[in-house]
N, C-alpha and C positions, 0 to 999 in steps of 0.2 A: 314583912313575916315572908320568907320564904313560902311558895307554894309546896304543893306536892310534887309535880313536875322539875321544880327544881330540885327539889331533894335528891332525888330519884337520879337524875341527870348526875349528881354528885355522889353516884354510888360508882364504886370499881362495880362492875359486872361479870359472872361466871355465864357462859352458857353451856350446857351441855346437849349434844346433838348424839341424841339414839336415847329411849329408854329400857336398855337389853339391861342383860345383868350384868356391864363394863359400868351401863349409865349410872346404873341402882345403886352397885356399889361406889360408886363419886360420889355421885351427889350426896348420899345416907351419910358417909365421910366427912364431905366438905361441911355437910350444914350444921355437924357438929362443933367446926370450929372455926365458920367463919360469925362476924358480927354486923349484925344490923343493921346498926350506926353508917357503919363503910363499905358495905356489901349486897350486891344483889346476885340472887341464884336462880338460875331458867332452863327447866328442862324443857327440850325441844322432842318430842314423841310423838310418832304418828297414830301410836296407842292408844284410847283410853285407860287404857289401865295393865300394869307388867306383865308379861310372857314371860315365862319360866319355860324356855324349851325345851329342858333335859327331862323333864316332867312330861314334855306332847306325849313322846314317843308310848306312854300307859294310858295315857287322856284318849289317844285315837282306837284304840284296841281294846279296852276291857271298860263297861259300861257301868263298872264302879267307883274307876275314878271321878273325883268332883271335878267341876270346872275350876275351881278352887287354888287347885294343886297346878297350875299352871296360867288361869288367869286372874289376876292378884290387885288391890286396890292400892292403888299412888297415897291412899289418904295421908298415912304414917311417915311416907319418906322420908320429908325433912325433919321428922324430930320438929323443934319448937322454934325452929327458922323459917319465918316468912318466907318461903320458896316460889315461885313459883310456875308451874306447867301451860306449855303451847301445846296444844293437838294439831299437829300438822307435818309435811315434809317439805326439811330442806333442801332445794336443787342445785344450791351453790353455797361456796364461802369466799367470799374476797374482801381480803385485808382495806382498812380503808371506808368500804360504802356503810356501815354504820358506825357513827361516831359513839360509842358506847360502845363498841367491842374494845377496840385499842386501848381498853382502861380496866381490863379485864383478859381474863383466855375465853377461848374457845376450846371444848374437850370432843372431838369428835370419836364416836364411838357403834357408828353402825357396823353392824360384821357380817360374816354370812351364815347360812341357816338352813335345813331341810325342812323339808313338808311347810315351808311359808303357811303361814296363815293370814287372812287379811285383818284390816285395818279397825274392822268396823264391830263392834260387838256382834250383832247380831251376823252378819256374814260369820264371825268365829262359832257361834255357834251351831250354825246351819256345816259349817267347813269340820267339825268333829263329829256330829252327826254322820255325813258324807262318807266320812272316813270308816267309822267303824262300821256302818253296811259292808262297803267295801271288801276291809278285811275279812269283816263277817262270813260274808257271801262267797268268796275268794275260796280255791281248791290251791289250787297250784299256783305261789308266791314266790315273784324272782325279785331277788332286791342285789342293787346295781351300786358297790361299792362295802369292802370290807373293812370298813373302820369301825370305830367303836358306836356310831348309828347304825351302821347295820349288823350290827354284829348284837345292842342292846334291841331293837326292834325286835328282831328274832328272837331274843329268849321271854321278848315281853307276846309276842303272838302266841309263842310257846303254853305259857301260863297258862292262858283262855282254850286255844283248839290248840291243843297236842294232835289231834289227824290232818293235821296239816301238813303239803308240803313243802319247804320252804328251804330256795336255792340262794347260796350268794354267789355271786358273779366275779372276784377279785381281780384285778392285775398283779396284783404281785404274786409273787411266792408262795405268800405268806399274808395273815390278816395283821393289823395292823400299818404300823408304818417300821422303818432302818434301826429309827431311834431306841427299840424296844429288843433286848437279848430274843434269841431265835425260843430259846428255852418256854419263856413266858408266850411268845407269840404261840406257838405248838398248845400250850395247854389249853388257854383259849380254845382254839381250834377243838381239841378236846371233847372238851365242856360242851359247844355243840354241838361233834354228833354223835354224841351220848343220848342227845335230845331229839335224833336225827334229824337235822339240820345238815343237806346239803351244798356243798362250798366248789367252786373250780376256780383254780387258781390259773393264773397266766391267760388270763383270758378278761374280756367286755363287750359290753356294749354299746357299740358312739352312738349319739343324737338323740331323738325322741322316736324309737320304734312308730312306724304303722299300729296302731291296735288290730287293724282288721287283720292283718299278714302272720303268716307264722314268723315266730322270734326265735333267731339265730344269734349267735354271739359274734363276733367280730371272725374265730376261730371255725367256724362254720359250726358248733353244736347247736343243734339244736333245742330247743324249750320250749316245754307245756307249758304257757302259764297267762291266769287267769287274770293277776294283779301285778304291775311293774312297779316296784317302789326303789327311787332316785335315792342313795344313799352316800353319792358318794360327794368331797369339798366341790362349793361352789366361789367361783369368784367373789372379791370381796366389792363390798359395795360402797365404792369411793367414787364415785362419780362428780359428788358434791365436790375435790376437790381440785379438779380438773383444772380449773381456772386459775389458780394459785403460780405465782411467779416470783422467785426460780419453781419449776416443777417440780413436786416432793410424789410420785408416781412412779412407782417400778415398773418396766413393761407389761405385769402378769396384776398392777392395781393396787401393789401393798401400797401403805405411807412409806415412805423414809424420814426414820425415825434416829434422834441422837440419844445416849445412855442417859439422859435425864427425860425423855417420854417425849420431849420437846422434837414437831416437825422441823425436818432441816430449813435453815433459812428463815423460817420463822415461829418465832421466839416465843409469841404469844398463843400458840396453837399447840397443844398438845390430843397426844392420840393413843389409845392403846386398846387390848384386842386380838380378835382374829386379824383386823385390816392391818397392823403393823410388819414389817419385816426386819424378819430380828427372827434367827437360825432357831425355830424350837418348835416343838408340836406344838399345834393350838388348843389350848383346853381350858377350861374354864376354872379350874383350878391356880392357872399364871396368871388369872387377873386378879382373884381374891388376894394370892401371898407373895404374888409381884409385882401386877405393873401398878393395880391401885394404891395401895399405899405410895410408890413413888408420886402417882401422880399427884394425890392429893396433898402431896409434904411438897411441891414442887409449884404447884400453883398458888398453895401461901406463901412459898417464900416469892415468886412471883407478886402475887398482890402486895408483899412490901417493901418490893422494891429491892430484892435482893436478887442474886443468881441462883436460880434454883442448884442445890449439889444432891438432893438424894439418886446414886445412879444407879438402874439396872443394869444386870449384866446377867446370868441366865438362871433360871426356875428350876429346882432339882427334878427331873422329869415323875411323876405322880398320877397313876390312871388305875381307877379302879373300873372295870367293866363287871355290869350286871347282867345276869342271866338271866332275865325275872325275877319276881319275890325272892324266890329262896338261894339266889347265889351270886357266884361270878368268879372271877379273878383280879386280883391287883399285885400293882407293880410300885415298887417306892425304889428312885435313884440315889439309894445310900450304900455308901459301903462296895459290896459289889454288887448292887442290886438286890433285894431284897423282894421276895415274892410270896402273896398268900393267897389262897383257894376262897372256900364257898363260906364259912364261918366269916371271918376279917369283911369281907366284901359284904355279905347279909347288911353284916353291925352300920359298916362306915355308909352306905349307898342303897343297895340293893331296896331293904322293906318300900324306906318313902321315893327313895331318887332323891335323897336330899333335899327335899319340897319343904321341909319341916325350916332348915336352915336359911335355905332361900329366900322364906316368909321373913323369918324374926330379920334379915338382914335389911329388910328396906320397911320392919318398925312393925311385921304384924303377927299377929300368934302363930306359933308353930300348926297349928290342928288351924286345918281346912274347913272352909263350912261349907253343908250340906248344898246339895242343888236345890 
């Protein structure tokens, strides 16, 4: 009679590296399709709980936002499939170092983030408490970066502390990126200004300023500041792939992928989310409606010994920007480009920052637990 180890060794193994939004989407999707008599599914994540970063802006600002709106249990993520969770950080991926891995696929999911959270639970809770105190005690807040994160945290702060002075320093001529029409970007700007948010365009703050020295922009503009929030894009967290040969990283650290979302020259490794080198805005909606379905279908084909055929081309630009709980602005890149205001944006996002949707996507009830 074969031993338990022999049974496991005969399974095709899929290792998902990273338990964020992308990892959760793929694990939950694969769990519904894999056969426990043939497959093994392992999620490797640095944190013991799923961290929904879009909800973090409200959690760090408002005392009434429950911890479970960001910090969620993985208990239901595999559904009925007997998946495994390994808590730890992957430092490198090298093919043929682990005899189990060539029999399945590795899905690399680590992305970039803002206001990064500690991995340990108690440190996570202390981090939330510290940021709430920082925002509460500050009067003059400078936000570096006029993308979605900078815009949305401005709205969250204004909801709770309408009298605080907030200035966004944006390197470009308008908020957001050039893939969106100027009319929409100006509308987002006007909505912020109506709430008293100041915006400084075509300027930036380089590096990490000395907190004890007066703050000046690169253009020499002095700014009164007792809290500095970095909301600009970071580098992708892809150093774990630097030892693969042929090389798979671009000069900026993004992962080169084919339209099947397989890593170039490494067909048993798949990548999605913020880390891939693809000409599109980095957004969570791209993962849900674009990347994840392609990955799930192609991993299943790969496990069945078939050539992956589902292709990712480009997702339609869809963006909902909250401006606090009461509204915001949305853009749908259909037809000539459709724009919507407070009512639509409040319905699709602002009320709960899509926390209910995120919780359901990993098998949890939409309603958060109380702290």
